[in-house]
C-alpha positions as CSV (number, residue, x, y, z in Angstrom):
1,X,6.2,6.2,-9.3
2,X,4.1,6.1,-6.1
3,X,0.7,7.7,-5.8
4,X,-1.1,8.8,-2.6
5,X,-4.1,6.7,-1.5
6,X,-5.0,7.7,2.0
7,X,-3.8,8.8,5.4
8,X,-5.0,6.9,8.5
9,X,-5.7,8.5,11.9
10,X,-2.4,7.4,13.4
11,X,-0.5,9.3,10.6
12,X,0.2,6.2,8.5
13,X,0.4,7.3,4.8
14,X,-0.7,4.7,2.2
15,X,0.7,5.0,-1.3
16,X,0.7,2.7,-4.3
17,X,2.6,2.1,-7.4
18,X,1.4,2.2,-11.0
19,X,0.6,-1.2,-12.6
20,X,3.9,-3.2,-12.8
21,X,4.3,-5.8,-15.5
22,X,6.1,-9.0,-14.7
23,X,6.7,-12.1,-16.8
24,X,3.2,-13.5,-16.7
25,X,1.2,-11.2,-14.4
26,X,0.6,-7.6,-13.3
27,X,1.1,-6.3,-9.7
28,X,0.7,-3.2,-7.6
29,X,3.0,-2.4,-4.7
30,X,1.3,-0.7,-1.6
31,X,3.5,1.0,0.9
32,X,2.5,2.0,4.5
33,X,4.7,4.6,6.3
34,X,4.2,6.3,9.7
35,X,6.6,8.9,11.2
36,X,8.1,8.1,14.6
37,X,10.5,9.9,16.9
38,X,13.4,7.9,15.4
39,X,12.4,7.8,11.7
40,X,9.6,5.8,10.2
41,X,7.6,2.6,10.6
42,X,7.1,1.0,7.2
43,X,5.5,-1.9,5.6
44,X,5.2,-2.9,1.9
45,X,2.8,-5.4,0.3
46,X,2.6,-6.8,-3.2
47,X,-0.9,-7.3,-4.7
48,X,-2.6,-9.5,-5.9
49,X,-0.5,-12.1,-4.0
50,X,-0.7,-10.1,-0.6
51,X,3.0,-10.9,-0.3
52,X,4.6,-8.7,2.5
53,X,8.1,-7.5,1.5
54,X,8.8,-5.8,4.8
55,X,7.0,-5.0,8.1
56,X,9.1,-2.8,10.3
57,X,7.7,-1.1,13.4
58,X,4.1,-2.1,13.0
59,X,2.5,-4.7,15.3
60,X,1.0,-7.9,14.1
61,X,-2.5,-6.5,14.8
62,X,-1.7,-3.4,12.6
63,X,-0.5,-5.6,9.8
64,X,-3.7,-7.7,10.0
65,X,-5.7,-4.5,9.8
66,X,-3.7,-3.4,6.8
67,X,-4.3,-6.8,5.1
68,X,-8.0,-6.5,5.7
69,X,-7.9,-3.0,4.3
70,X,-6.0,-4.3,1.2
71,X,-8.5,-7.1,0.6
72,X,-11.4,-4.7,0.6
73,X,-9.6,-2.0,-1.5
74,X,-7.5,-4.1,-3.9
75,X,-9.9,-3.5,-6.8
76,X,-9.7,0.3,-6.3
77,X,-5.9,0.2,-5.9
78,X,-5.6,-1.6,-9.3
79,X,-8.1,0.8,-10.9
80,X,-6.2,3.9,-9.6
81,X,-2.8,2.3,-10.4
82,X,-4.0,1.9,-14.0
83,X,-5.2,5.5,-14.2
84,X,-2.2,7.2,-12.7
85,X,-3.5,7.6,-9.2
86,X,-6.8,9.0,-7.8
87,X,-7.9,11.8,-10.1
88,X,-9.3,14.6,-7.9
89,X,-10.8,17.6,-9.8
């Protein structure tokens, strides 16, 4: 399941997975998606390794900005992933 995290000014939606268990570690997948005239730009990063699984349609500068955002928000993404997303009353 993917949970909404934030929407950027250019329309990029950021969503994240729940905590995923792998053999010897846990991870969270963060997905970035922006509508275009021909479909969507999309990028997907696996935390805590910051391993990019795909980067389609975004510039190198945008990916660098996303990575910076992930480094400063990783602790929150793991917290929200463990709690089933952001709980808004």
